[in-house]
N, C-alpha and C positions, 0 to 999 in steps of 0.2 A: 916838370918827370923826377927832380932827383926830389922832390917834394913827393911824391905819388907814389917815389919806390920805397919810400921813406915811408907814408902811411900803409903801403902794403905789407914790409915788413911786423910794423906793431900788425899791421891787424891780424898777420895770417902766424900768428910766431906763439900764441896758443892751438895754435889748427890742429888736425893730425893729417894737414895735407902737406902737400913734399913729394919728390920725382915728378915727378912726368904731369898731373892729377898736378901740382900748385905753377907748374908754367904755363900748361890751361887756363887757367886761373886771370895770373895776371894778365894772359896776352886776353881775355874775354874783357877784362876791368881795363887797357891802357888805349892809348888816344890810337882809333882806327886806324892812321893817316900811318904810322906811326911799325903800329905793327904788321901793314901793311911794305912798309919797307920792308919791318926788317926781315922778312919772309918772301922776299922779293929775294937776296940779298943771294953771290955764287954756296955760302955755305952761313946756310940760316941759324944763331943762337941755337946749344940745346939746351943745357945746363942753363937754372934757373939766376946762377951769380953772369954768364953769359949775356943771357936779359938783362936783365939791372944795368949789366953794364955797356953793355948793346945803345939799347935805349938809351940810355943818360949821354951817350955822347953824343947819337944823330944827334939827340935835339937841345944838344947843345952847341952844337955845329951845326944849323940849322937858325938856333939862333944870332950865331956871329955873323954868320951866314948874314938876315937879314937889318943886324947892327951896320955890315959895312955898308949894306946898298940905303943907307940914310943915310952914312955918311957920302954917298959918290954922290946924290941926290943932292945930296946939298950940297957940293961945291958945284955941279954942274947949276944949279935954280942963282946960288950967289956969283957965273959969268965965267966960275975960271974952269971950266972946261976948252981940254984943250981945242984948240982952235983946226978946222978941218976944212983943207983943199979944198982952192973951187976948180971946179973938174971944170970950165968954161975958157975954148980956147979965145 
């Protein structure tokens, strides 16, 4: 998402887009999944700078979450998972 935002900024720098039109164009071009998630939050971003920031942060958190899940799965696959209690009496 960071790369997309930078490319979008460069592409629109010389355009006459601004304000709401710029936000709408950004939303149209961005990932549908991220757009949907940001539009469903209690206070969705309003300005283009908020869209840049929120989209980048959401993408970063998602990627961090994926890395963490892989680490946890790796630990479980290596036999280092926490033993489960046996409920047999």
